[in-house]
N, C-alpha and C positions, 0 to 999 in steps of 0.2 A: 427312443432318442430324446435326450433333453435338449432344450432350446434356450439360447441366450439372445435376447434382444438388446443390441449394443448401441449406446450413444443417442438415444431418442430423448425428446422432451417428454418427461413422464408426468402425467396427471393421474396420481394413484387413487384419489378419492378416499384415502386412508389418512386420518390425522397424524398418525405416527410417521408414515413415509413421506407425506406431503407432496409437493410438486417440485420436480427436479428439472432445472434448465437443461441438464444433460445427465442422463442416468441409464442404468441397465435394469432389465427384468429377466430373472432366471425362472424357467419353467421346468419342473421335474415331475414326471408321472402324472401329467395332466393338471398339475396345481402350481400356483405361484410359490416358488421356493425362496426368492429373495428379491428385494428392490433396493437399489442404491447405486452409487458411483463405482465404476471400475470393479465389477464383480468378476472373480476368477471362477471358471467352470471348465475344467479339463474334460475334453471329449464331447462337449455340447456343440450342437449345430449353432453357429453364430449367424444371426440375421442383422444386417446393417440397418439400424433404425435412425441413422442420422438424417436430418431433414424431415423427420416424422414426429407427430404427437402420438404417444402411446397412452391409451386410457382403457378403462374397463368397457366391455361390450354393453350396449344399451339393452334395456328390458322394456318390452311393450306389454302392458298388463291387460289389454282388451282390444282385440281386433276380430272383425267378422270377415275372416279371410276368404271364405267361399265366394264373396262378391267381387273378387279381383278383376274378372273379365270385363266388368262394366265401369272401368276406371274413368273418372271425370264426368260421367253422365249426369251426376247429381250435384255438380259444383254450385248450382244456384237453387237447389231444392230446399224447401222447408222440411221440417220433420214429418209433417203430415203427407207431403208429396213423396218423401222417401218411403214411408210405410206403404203407400199405395203402389209405388213403382216396384220396390224391391220385394216386399213380402206379399203383396196382393197380385202383382202382374208377372214378375219374372220368376220368383221362387217356385211356383207350381210346375214350371217346365224344366226344372233342374233334374238331370239324371245323375247317377253315381259318377259317371265319367266327367261330367261338368263340375261336380263338387271336387273331384280329385284334382283336376287341372287348376281350378281356382285356388284351392288350398296349397298346391305345390308351387305354382308360380308366385302366389302371394307370400309364401314363406321364404322362397328364394329371394324375392324382392327385399323383404325385411332383412334377411341375412346379408345381402349385397350392400345394404346401407348401414351395417354395423349392429343390427339387432341380433344378439346372440341368444337371448331368451325371449319367447313370445307366448302369450296366452291366447289361444284361438277360441274365441267365444262363438261357438257353432250353433246356429239356430236355423238350419235347413234340414231338419230331421224328420221330414215327412215319411220316410221309410228307413228301416234299419240299414239298407245298403248304402244310403247316403252317409250315414255316420261312419260306416266301415271304410268308405272311400276317403273321407276326411282324415281319419286316423292313419290310413296307409300313406296318404300324401305327406303328412307331418313326419312320418317315419322315414320317408324317402328323401326328405330334405335334411342336409347335414347341420342342423342347429338344435338347440334345446327348445322343445315345444311342449306346452301343456294343453291338452284337449279339454276345453270347458264345454260340457255337453248341455246345451239349452234345450232339452227335450220338452215337448209340449203335448197337451192332451190330458184326459181325465185319469189315465193309468200309466204313469211313466215308469213306475218302479221296476217292472220286469226288464225293460230296455236298458235302464241305468245299470242294473245288475249285470246284464249281458255285456255291455261295453266295459264295465269295470274289470271283467275277466280278461279283456283284451289289453288293458292298460294297468298292470299292477304298479305298485310304487307310487311315485309322486308326479306322474305324467298326466293325471286327470283331475278335473275339478267339476263341480256341478253348478250350472247356471240356473238360478232359481226362477220359477214362474212368477213369484211375487217379490215384494209385497204390493207393488203398484198394479201389476197386471193380473193379479189373482187374489184369492182370499188369504187372510192371515192363517187360517187353518191349513190351507195348501202349503203356505210358506213353512209353517211349523213341521208339516209332514216331510217336506223336501229337506229341511235342515236335519231332521232326525235321521233320514236315510243317508244323507251325506256323512253325518258323524258315524253312523254304523259302518259305512264303507271306507272311512278314513279319508274323505274328500274335503278339500276346501270349497267354499262357495263364493259365487260372484252374483251380484244382482244389480239391475239397472234401476236407478232412482233419479228422477229429475223433474223439474217443475213445469215443463211444457204442458199447457192445457189444464193445470191444476192436478190435484190428487184424486183419482176416481174412487179411491177407497180410504178416504180420510187424509187429513193434512199433516199427520205425524207418523209416517210409516216406521221410521227408525225407533221412535219412542215405543211403538207397539211391539216391535221386535225385541227391544231391550226388556220390556216388561215381561215378555214370555221367555226370556233367556235364550234368544236365538242369535245373539251376537257373540263372537269370540275372536281370537287372534287369527282365525283362518277365514274370516269374512272380509270380502272386498265389495265396497259399494262403488258402482260405476257412475260417474258424473256427480251426483249429489247436489246439483244446482237447486236452490230454493230451500234446502234444509236449514232449519234454524240453528243458531249457535249451540243451544243446549243439546240438540240431537247430534251435532258434530262432536260435542264433548262426550256423549254416550258412546260413540264409536271409538273415540280415543281411550276411554276408560276400559272398554272391552278388548283393547289391543287390535282393533280392526283397522282396515286401510281404505283409502279412496283412490280411484283411478280416474284421472282427469283427461278428457279429450279436447284440448283447447280449440282446435280449428272447427270441429263439428259443433261443439257447444255454442260457439259464438255465431257461426253462420246460420245455424238452425234456430237460434233464439231461445236457448235453454236457460235464460237468465244469466247473470254474471258468473264467471268462474269462481270457484270457492277456494282456490289455492291458498290465498293469504289467510282466509278465515279458518281453513283446515289446519294450517300451520299454527295459528294462534290457539286453536283448541287442543293442540298436542298431537295431531295426526302427522304422518309423514307421507304426503301425497306422491303417487306415481303418475306416469304419463302413458297415454295410449293414442293410437291412430284412429280407432273406431272403424271407419269404413272407407274404402278407396274410391267408391263412386263419388263421394263427397269431399274427400281430403287426400293429401299426399300420403304416401305409404312409408315415410321415414320420420324418425323422431327429431331430426334437426328442425324441421318445420314446426313440430309441436312445441319444442323448446323455445323457439323464437317467438311464437305466438303467445305462449305462456308468459314470457318475459315482458313482451310489449303490452299485454292486456292488464297488467297489474304493477304499478310503479314501485311498490314496496319490496318486490322480490329482487334478489341478487342473482347473478349468473350462476354462482356456485350452488345456490339453493335449487335452481332449475335443473342443473346438471345432476344433482343428487336425486331429484325426482326421476330422472331418466336412467339412473344406474343403481345406486345402493337402495333407494326406497323401493324401486321396482323389484329388485332381487328379494328384498324382505317380504314384500307382498306375495311373491310367488313361492316363498319358502325355499329359496335357493341360496347356496353358499357362494355367492358371487357379488358383482356390483362394485367391487373395489379391488385394487391390486395389493391385496393383503396376503402375506405369506400364510399358506395353508388353504386359501380359498381356491375355487375352481379357476383355471387359467382361461377365462373367456375375455378376450381383449381385442382391441381394434388399433390399427395404425392409420393415422390420417396424414395426408401430404401437406406438410407445413410450408412448402415452397410454392404451392399453387398461388397464382396471382390474386385469387379471390380472398386469400387470407394472409398473404405475405406482406410485410414482415409480422410475425407473431410476437406480440408483447406479452399480454396476459393470455395464456392458452385457454383458460376456462372461459373468459369473456369472448374469445375468438370462436370457440366451438359453439357456444350458445347463440351468439349474435350473427355469425357469418358462416357457420358450418353447413355443409350440404353433402348428399351422397357421393358426388363426384370426387370428394376428398378421400374416400375410403379406399386405401391402398391394400390393406391386408386385414383379414379377420381370422382369429383363432378361437376354436371351441374346444374346451378340455385339453388345451395345449396343442391341438392339431390344426394346421392351416386349412381353412376351407375357402379362402380367397387370398390370392397373392398377386402383386403387381397389377391390381385393378380388375382381376378376372376371377370369377367363381371357378373352383376346381371340380372337374369330374361331372360337369353339367352340360348337356346338349341343348343349349338355349334355342338355336334356330328351330329344332324339331318341336320343342315345347311351345314356342311362340305360335307356330303354325297350328298346332292342336288347339291352343286356347282361342285363337281367332275363329276356328271352325265351331268351337263350342259356343262362343258368344253369338255368332251369327245365327246358329241354329235356334238358340233360346230366344233371341230377338224376333226371329221370323215366326216362331211358334206363338209368341206373345203378341205379335202384330205391332211391334214398336220399332222406331228408328233409333240408331245409336250415333247419329250425327249431331245431337244436341237439339234437334227440333221437337222432340217429344216433351210435352209439358204435362206431367201427371196432375190429376185432380187432388185437391186437399182431402185428407182423411180426418175423422174425429180422433185425435190422438189420445183421448182419455179412454177409448175402448180397449 
Protein backbone atom coordinates (compact mmCIF):
# COMPACT_ATOMS: atom_id res chain seq x y z
CA UNK A 1 0.00 0.00 0.00
CA UNK A 2 1.39 3.38 -1.02
CA UNK A 3 0.86 6.32 1.33
CA UNK A 4 0.23 10.00 0.68
CA UNK A 5 0.84 12.43 3.53
CA UNK A 6 -1.44 15.31 2.62
CA UNK A 7 -1.30 18.97 3.58
CA UNK A 8 1.51 19.09 6.13
CA UNK A 9 4.20 21.68 6.75
CA UNK A 10 7.06 19.88 5.03
CA UNK A 11 10.66 20.32 6.21
CA UNK A 12 12.38 18.18 3.60
CA UNK A 13 16.06 18.92 4.45
CA UNK A 14 16.58 18.62 0.69
CA UNK A 15 17.78 21.82 -1.04
CA UNK A 16 15.74 21.01 -4.13
CA UNK A 17 12.45 20.36 -2.35
CA UNK A 18 12.99 22.99 0.34
CA UNK A 19 10.47 23.75 3.07
CA UNK A 20 6.81 23.88 2.08
CA UNK A 21 4.25 25.76 4.23
CA UNK A 22 1.73 23.24 2.89
CA UNK A 23 2.75 20.21 0.88
CA UNK A 24 2.44 16.49 0.32
CA UNK A 25 4.82 13.55 0.58
CA UNK A 26 4.18 10.39 -1.44
CA UNK A 27 5.60 7.07 -0.26
CA UNK A 28 5.88 4.15 -2.65
CA UNK A 29 7.44 0.78 -1.85
CA UNK A 30 9.07 2.08 1.30
CA UNK A 31 10.75 5.05 -0.37
CA UNK A 32 10.03 8.72 -0.93
CA UNK A 33 8.42 9.00 -4.37
CA UNK A 34 7.54 12.70 -4.53
CA UNK A 35 7.48 15.88 -2.45
CA UNK A 36 5.44 18.90 -3.47
CA UNK A 37 2.04 20.59 -3.43
CA UNK A 38 -1.14 18.80 -4.48
CA UNK A 39 0.33 15.43 -5.44
CA UNK A 40 -2.11 13.05 -7.13
CA UNK A 41 -1.74 9.40 -6.17
CA UNK A 42 -4.68 7.21 -7.12
CA UNK A 43 -5.13 4.27 -4.80
CA UNK A 44 -2.74 5.50 -2.12
CA UNK A 45 -3.74 5.59 1.53
CA UNK A 46 -4.16 9.27 2.40
CA UNK A 47 -2.95 10.46 5.79
CA UNK A 48 -4.16 13.89 6.85
CA UNK A 49 -1.00 15.79 7.82
CA UNK A 50 -2.67 19.17 8.27
CA UNK A 51 -1.58 20.76 11.51
CA UNK A 52 1.59 18.65 11.43
CA UNK A 53 5.24 19.24 10.59
CA UNK A 54 6.55 16.49 8.31
CA UNK A 55 10.31 15.95 8.46
CA UNK A 56 12.91 13.19 8.11
CA UNK A 57 13.38 10.81 11.00
CA UNK A 58 16.21 11.60 13.39
CA UNK A 59 19.47 9.62 13.43
CA UNK A 60 21.31 8.95 16.71
CA UNK A 61 24.89 7.93 15.95
CA UNK A 62 26.00 6.78 19.43
CA UNK A 63 23.91 5.45 22.31
CA UNK A 64 24.79 2.99 25.08
CA UNK A 65 21.29 1.60 25.07
CA UNK A 66 21.84 -1.24 27.55
CA UNK A 67 21.95 1.33 30.40
CA UNK A 68 18.30 2.43 29.95
CA UNK A 69 17.06 0.95 33.25
CA UNK A 70 19.12 3.44 35.27
CA UNK A 71 17.67 6.57 33.73
CA UNK A 72 18.45 9.80 35.57
CA UNK A 73 20.70 8.17 38.13
CA UNK A 74 23.77 9.94 36.81
CA UNK A 75 22.32 13.38 36.10
CA UNK A 76 25.01 14.97 38.27
CA UNK A 77 27.85 12.50 37.75
CA UNK A 78 31.27 13.38 36.48
CA UNK A 79 32.82 11.11 33.86
CA UNK A 80 34.90 9.45 36.55
CA UNK A 81 31.81 8.74 38.65
CA UNK A 82 30.03 7.38 35.60
CA UNK A 83 32.86 4.94 34.93
CA UNK A 84 32.83 3.68 38.51
CA UNK A 85 29.04 3.44 38.73
CA UNK A 86 28.09 1.97 35.36
CA UNK A 87 31.13 -0.02 34.30
CA UNK A 88 32.64 -0.90 37.67
CA UNK A 89 29.55 -1.37 39.86
CA UNK A 90 26.45 -2.12 37.78
CA UNK A 91 27.73 -3.81 34.62
CA UNK A 92 29.16 -6.92 36.34
CA UNK A 93 25.64 -7.83 37.48
CA UNK A 94 23.99 -7.62 34.07
CA UNK A 95 22.49 -10.84 32.75
CA UNK A 96 21.34 -11.39 29.15
CA UNK A 97 17.74 -10.68 30.14
CA UNK A 98 18.79 -7.33 31.61
CA UNK A 99 20.68 -6.42 28.44
CA UNK A 100 17.69 -7.42 26.33
CA UNK A 101 15.24 -5.27 28.28
CA UNK A 102 17.55 -2.25 28.41
CA UNK A 103 18.17 -2.40 24.69
CA UNK A 104 14.54 -3.04 23.78
CA UNK A 105 13.02 -0.31 25.97
CA UNK A 106 15.82 2.08 25.02
CA UNK A 107 15.29 1.50 21.32
CA UNK A 108 11.53 1.90 21.70
CA UNK A 109 12.10 5.15 23.61
CA UNK A 110 14.25 6.45 20.78
CA UNK A 111 11.69 5.41 18.19
CA UNK A 112 8.89 7.03 20.21
CA UNK A 113 10.76 10.35 20.06
CA UNK A 114 11.31 10.16 16.30
CA UNK A 115 14.71 8.44 16.07
CA UNK A 116 14.23 6.17 13.07
CA UNK A 117 17.91 5.12 12.85
CA UNK A 118 20.13 4.50 15.87
CA UNK A 119 23.64 3.18 16.39
CA UNK A 120 23.73 1.11 19.56
CA UNK A 121 27.29 1.40 20.95
CA UNK A 122 27.30 -1.79 23.01
CA UNK A 123 29.98 -2.30 25.66
CA UNK A 124 28.39 -4.77 28.05
CA UNK A 125 29.99 -7.73 26.32
CA UNK A 126 31.28 -9.69 29.28
CA UNK A 127 29.89 -12.87 27.76
CA UNK A 128 28.59 -13.82 24.30
CA UNK A 129 25.03 -14.22 25.58
CA UNK A 130 24.90 -10.52 26.40
CA UNK A 131 25.73 -9.57 22.84
CA UNK A 132 23.15 -12.01 21.52
CA UNK A 133 20.50 -10.51 23.79
CA UNK A 134 21.35 -7.00 22.65
CA UNK A 135 21.12 -7.98 18.99
CA UNK A 136 17.78 -9.71 19.56
CA UNK A 137 16.34 -6.65 21.29
CA UNK A 138 17.29 -4.40 18.39
CA UNK A 139 15.72 -6.90 16.02
CA UNK A 140 12.50 -6.91 18.05
CA UNK A 141 12.15 -3.11 17.97
CA UNK A 142 10.60 -1.78 14.73
CA UNK A 143 13.27 0.73 13.79
CA UNK A 144 16.54 0.77 11.88
CA UNK A 145 19.35 -0.19 14.26
CA UNK A 146 23.08 -0.66 13.89
CA UNK A 147 24.77 -2.88 16.47
CA UNK A 148 28.18 -1.37 17.21
CA UNK A 149 30.01 -4.10 19.08
CA UNK A 150 32.48 -2.68 21.58
CA UNK A 151 34.07 -6.00 22.48
CA UNK A 152 36.87 -5.85 25.02
CA UNK A 153 39.74 -8.08 26.04
CA UNK A 154 42.96 -9.44 24.56
CA UNK A 155 41.38 -11.65 21.90
CA UNK A 156 38.21 -10.16 20.48
CA UNK A 157 38.52 -11.49 16.93
CA UNK A 158 36.63 -14.81 17.33
CA UNK A 159 33.70 -13.10 19.01
CA UNK A 160 33.54 -10.32 16.41
CA UNK A 161 33.51 -12.90 13.64
CA UNK A 162 30.76 -14.85 15.41
CA UNK A 163 28.51 -11.82 15.82
CA UNK A 164 29.19 -10.74 12.25
CA UNK A 165 27.55 -13.96 11.07
CA UNK A 166 24.43 -12.96 13.03
CA UNK A 167 24.32 -9.52 11.39
CA UNK A 168 25.07 -9.63 7.70
CA UNK A 169 24.80 -6.49 5.61
CA UNK A 170 25.08 -3.01 7.11
CA UNK A 171 23.47 -3.60 10.52
CA UNK A 172 26.78 -3.95 12.40
CA UNK A 173 29.75 -1.74 13.22
CA UNK A 174 32.88 -2.28 15.32
CA UNK A 175 33.55 -0.17 18.39
CA UNK A 176 37.33 0.22 18.61
CA UNK A 177 39.21 -0.42 21.84
CA UNK A 178 41.60 2.40 20.98
CA UNK A 179 43.20 4.72 20.29
CA UNK A 180 42.76 6.28 23.73
CA UNK A 181 41.96 3.20 25.83
CA UNK A 182 44.30 0.78 24.06
CA UNK A 183 47.52 0.69 22.10
CA UNK A 184 47.85 1.92 18.54
CA UNK A 185 48.82 -1.61 17.50
CA UNK A 186 45.51 -2.90 18.93
CA UNK A 187 43.72 -0.11 17.10
CA UNK A 188 45.39 -1.05 13.82
CA UNK A 189 44.46 -4.70 14.32
CA UNK A 190 40.84 -3.80 15.07
CA UNK A 191 40.58 -1.57 12.00
CA UNK A 192 42.08 -4.29 9.82
CA UNK A 193 39.52 -6.79 11.12
CA UNK A 194 36.68 -4.32 10.53
CA UNK A 195 37.80 -3.71 6.97
CA UNK A 196 38.06 -7.43 6.29
CA UNK A 197 34.50 -7.94 7.57
CA UNK A 198 33.10 -4.86 5.83
CA UNK A 199 32.32 -3.03 9.07
CA UNK A 200 32.40 0.70 9.77
CA UNK A 201 34.18 1.68 12.98
CA UNK A 202 33.38 4.04 15.84
CA UNK A 203 35.80 5.17 18.52
CA UNK A 204 35.59 7.33 21.64
CA UNK A 205 38.08 10.19 21.78
CA UNK A 206 37.81 13.06 24.23
CA UNK A 207 40.04 15.19 26.39
CA UNK A 208 38.83 14.39 29.90
CA UNK A 209 41.89 13.69 32.02
CA UNK A 210 44.32 14.06 29.14
CA UNK A 211 45.44 11.49 26.59
CA UNK A 212 46.84 8.40 28.33
CA UNK A 213 48.58 7.29 25.13
CA UNK A 214 49.77 10.52 23.59
CA UNK A 215 48.08 13.81 22.83
CA UNK A 216 47.60 13.29 19.07
CA UNK A 217 45.62 10.06 18.66
CA UNK A 218 43.98 11.02 15.36
CA UNK A 219 47.30 12.09 13.87
CA UNK A 220 48.71 8.67 14.78
CA UNK A 221 45.74 6.93 13.21
CA UNK A 222 46.08 9.05 10.09
CA UNK A 223 49.80 8.30 9.80
CA UNK A 224 49.03 4.58 9.89
CA UNK A 225 46.23 4.78 7.35
CA UNK A 226 43.51 3.90 9.87
CA UNK A 227 41.02 6.63 8.91
CA UNK A 228 38.52 6.47 6.07
CA UNK A 229 34.94 7.35 5.19
CA UNK A 230 33.62 4.59 7.47
CA UNK A 231 35.28 6.01 10.60
CA UNK A 232 33.28 7.90 13.22
CA UNK A 233 34.98 9.62 16.14
CA UNK A 234 32.67 10.00 19.13
CA UNK A 235 32.98 13.31 21.03
CA UNK A 236 36.35 14.55 19.74
CA UNK A 237 36.65 17.19 22.48
CA UNK A 238 40.17 18.52 22.77
CA UNK A 239 41.26 17.47 19.29
CA UNK A 240 43.39 20.11 17.59
CA UNK A 241 42.15 21.80 14.44
CA UNK A 242 44.69 19.99 12.28
CA UNK A 243 43.48 16.62 13.56
CA UNK A 244 39.89 17.59 12.74
CA UNK A 245 41.13 18.46 9.25
CA UNK A 246 42.70 14.99 9.02
CA UNK A 247 39.31 13.45 9.76
CA UNK A 248 37.66 15.62 7.13
CA UNK A 249 40.33 14.78 4.54
CA UNK A 250 39.73 11.06 5.17
CA UNK A 251 35.96 11.46 4.78
CA UNK A 252 35.42 10.51 8.42
CA UNK A 253 32.68 11.83 10.69
CA UNK A 254 32.25 12.96 14.30
CA UNK A 255 29.39 12.21 16.67
CA UNK A 256 28.70 14.88 19.27
CA UNK A 257 26.80 14.24 22.53
CA UNK A 258 26.08 17.80 23.71
CA UNK A 259 24.43 17.13 27.06
CA UNK A 260 26.88 14.51 28.32
CA UNK A 261 29.96 16.34 27.08
CA UNK A 262 29.01 19.60 28.77
CA UNK A 263 27.85 18.20 32.09
CA UNK A 264 30.78 15.76 32.41
CA UNK A 265 33.34 18.41 31.50
CA UNK A 266 34.73 16.98 28.26
CA UNK A 267 36.00 20.43 27.24
CA UNK A 268 33.95 22.64 24.86
CA UNK A 269 31.86 21.08 22.12
CA UNK A 270 33.68 20.89 18.79
CA UNK A 271 30.61 21.44 16.60
CA UNK A 272 31.71 24.74 15.13
CA UNK A 273 35.37 23.78 14.76
CA UNK A 274 34.36 20.50 13.10
CA UNK A 275 32.21 22.37 10.59
CA UNK A 276 35.03 24.82 9.91
CA UNK A 277 37.35 21.86 9.25
CA UNK A 278 34.97 20.48 6.64
CA UNK A 279 33.34 17.79 8.77
CA UNK A 280 29.60 17.20 8.95
CA UNK A 281 28.91 16.49 12.63
CA UNK A 282 26.11 14.22 13.78
CA UNK A 283 24.37 14.13 17.17
CA UNK A 284 23.93 11.45 19.79
CA UNK A 285 22.38 10.90 23.20
CA UNK A 286 25.27 8.84 24.65
CA UNK A 287 23.75 7.44 27.87
CA UNK A 288 20.37 7.78 29.54
CA UNK A 289 21.58 7.61 33.15
CA UNK A 290 23.13 11.03 32.47
CA UNK A 291 21.00 12.61 29.73
CA UNK A 292 17.57 12.54 28.14
CA UNK A 293 16.97 9.92 25.46
CA UNK A 294 15.71 12.17 22.67
CA UNK A 295 17.53 14.26 20.08
CA UNK A 296 15.33 17.31 20.65
CA UNK A 297 17.27 17.97 23.85
CA UNK A 298 20.58 17.32 22.13
CA UNK A 299 19.72 19.79 19.37
CA UNK A 300 18.65 22.46 21.83
CA UNK A 301 21.83 22.09 23.87
CA UNK A 302 24.03 22.13 20.76
CA UNK A 303 22.39 25.34 19.58
CA UNK A 304 22.66 27.04 22.97
CA UNK A 305 26.27 26.00 23.53
CA UNK A 306 27.70 27.68 20.46
CA UNK A 307 26.41 31.02 19.24
CA UNK A 308 27.64 30.70 15.65
CA UNK A 309 25.43 27.75 14.78
CA UNK A 310 22.08 28.08 13.03
CA UNK A 311 18.99 26.01 13.72
CA UNK A 312 19.18 24.49 10.24
CA UNK A 313 22.78 23.43 10.77
CA UNK A 314 21.81 21.71 14.01
CA UNK A 315 18.84 19.97 12.39
CA UNK A 316 21.16 18.76 9.63
CA UNK A 317 23.34 17.21 12.34
CA UNK A 318 20.34 15.26 13.62
CA UNK A 319 19.15 14.10 10.18
CA UNK A 320 21.20 14.15 6.97
CA UNK A 321 24.60 14.18 8.67
CA UNK A 322 23.67 11.29 10.92
CA UNK A 323 22.36 9.26 8.00
CA UNK A 324 25.60 9.85 6.12
CA UNK A 325 27.69 8.78 9.13
CA UNK A 326 25.65 5.58 9.40
CA UNK A 327 25.86 4.88 5.67
CA UNK A 328 22.10 5.15 5.31
CA UNK A 329 20.10 6.44 2.35
CA UNK A 330 17.90 8.59 4.54
CA UNK A 331 18.01 11.86 6.48
CA UNK A 332 16.06 13.96 3.98
CA UNK A 333 12.74 13.74 2.17
CA UNK A 334 14.40 13.24 -1.20
CA UNK A 335 12.72 11.14 -3.89
CA UNK A 336 14.41 7.76 -3.97
CA UNK A 337 15.54 7.79 -0.34
CA UNK A 338 14.15 5.57 2.40
CA UNK A 339 10.80 6.77 3.69
CA UNK A 340 11.87 7.27 7.31
CA UNK A 341 9.94 10.27 8.56
CA UNK A 342 8.20 11.89 11.48
CA UNK A 343 5.02 13.93 11.94
CA UNK A 344 5.08 16.52 14.73
CA UNK A 345 2.00 18.19 16.20
CA UNK A 346 2.30 21.82 15.11
CA UNK A 347 -0.83 22.82 17.04
CA UNK A 348 0.48 21.86 20.48
CA UNK A 349 0.60 24.98 22.64
CA UNK A 350 4.33 24.50 23.29
CA UNK A 351 5.08 25.29 19.63
CA UNK A 352 1.95 27.06 18.30
CA UNK A 353 1.95 29.20 16.22
CA UNK A 354 4.75 27.81 14.07
CA UNK A 355 6.52 30.49 12.06
CA UNK A 356 9.89 29.06 11.10
CA UNK A 357 9.41 25.28 11.47
CA UNK A 358 13.15 24.58 11.58
CA UNK A 359 13.72 27.07 14.38
CA UNK A 360 10.68 25.70 16.20
CA UNK A 361 11.86 22.09 16.00
CA UNK A 362 15.34 22.87 17.28
CA UNK A 363 14.49 25.45 19.95
CA UNK A 364 11.17 24.16 21.27
CA UNK A 365 10.70 20.59 20.05
CA UNK A 366 10.13 17.72 22.47
CA UNK A 367 9.06 14.05 22.32
CA UNK A 368 5.46 14.92 23.22
CA UNK A 369 5.04 16.46 19.78
CA UNK A 370 5.79 13.20 17.94
CA UNK A 371 2.42 12.15 16.53
CA UNK A 372 3.54 9.59 13.95
CA UNK A 373 6.71 7.78 12.91
CA UNK A 374 7.23 5.90 9.65
CA UNK A 375 10.14 3.53 8.97
CA UNK A 376 10.59 2.32 5.39
CA UNK A 377 7.14 3.74 4.71
CA UNK A 378 5.46 1.68 7.42
CA UNK A 379 3.80 3.37 10.37
CA UNK A 380 5.35 2.30 13.69
CA UNK A 381 3.68 5.09 15.68
CA UNK A 382 0.34 6.75 14.99
CA UNK A 383 -1.75 9.25 16.96
CA UNK A 384 0.92 9.44 19.63
CA UNK A 385 1.14 5.69 20.34
CA UNK A 386 3.67 3.04 19.35
CA UNK A 387 2.02 0.25 17.41
CA UNK A 388 2.18 -3.41 18.37
CA UNK A 389 4.05 -2.88 21.63
CA UNK A 390 2.90 -4.09 25.06
CA UNK A 391 4.45 -1.27 27.07
CA UNK A 392 2.88 -2.10 30.47
CA UNK A 393 4.39 -5.59 30.42
CA UNK A 394 7.78 -4.29 29.28
CA UNK A 395 7.79 -1.58 31.93
CA UNK A 396 7.17 -4.13 34.67
CA UNK A 397 9.97 -6.36 33.41
CA UNK A 398 12.43 -3.47 33.19
CA UNK A 399 11.67 -2.37 36.76
CA UNK A 400 12.30 -5.92 37.99
CA UNK A 401 15.57 -5.98 36.09
CA UNK A 402 16.71 -2.63 37.48
CA UNK A 403 15.86 -3.52 41.06
CA UNK A 404 17.63 -6.89 40.84
CA UNK A 405 20.82 -5.33 39.45
CA UNK A 406 20.78 -2.54 42.04
CA UNK A 407 20.27 -5.01 44.89
CA UNK A 408 23.08 -7.23 43.63
CA UNK A 409 25.37 -4.21 43.35
CA UNK A 410 24.32 -2.88 46.75
CA UNK A 411 23.30 0.55 45.52
CA UNK A 412 20.20 2.75 45.73
CA UNK A 413 18.31 4.08 42.71
CA UNK A 414 16.71 7.07 44.47
CA UNK A 415 19.57 9.47 43.76
CA UNK A 416 21.28 9.05 47.13
CA UNK A 417 24.16 6.99 45.73
CA UNK A 418 27.27 9.09 45.08
CA UNK A 419 29.92 6.99 43.31
CA UNK A 420 33.60 7.62 43.95
CA UNK A 421 35.71 9.25 41.27
CA UNK A 422 37.79 7.07 38.96
CA UNK A 423 41.05 7.74 37.19
CA UNK A 424 39.57 8.44 33.76
CA UNK A 425 42.89 7.96 31.99
CA UNK A 426 43.02 4.23 32.73
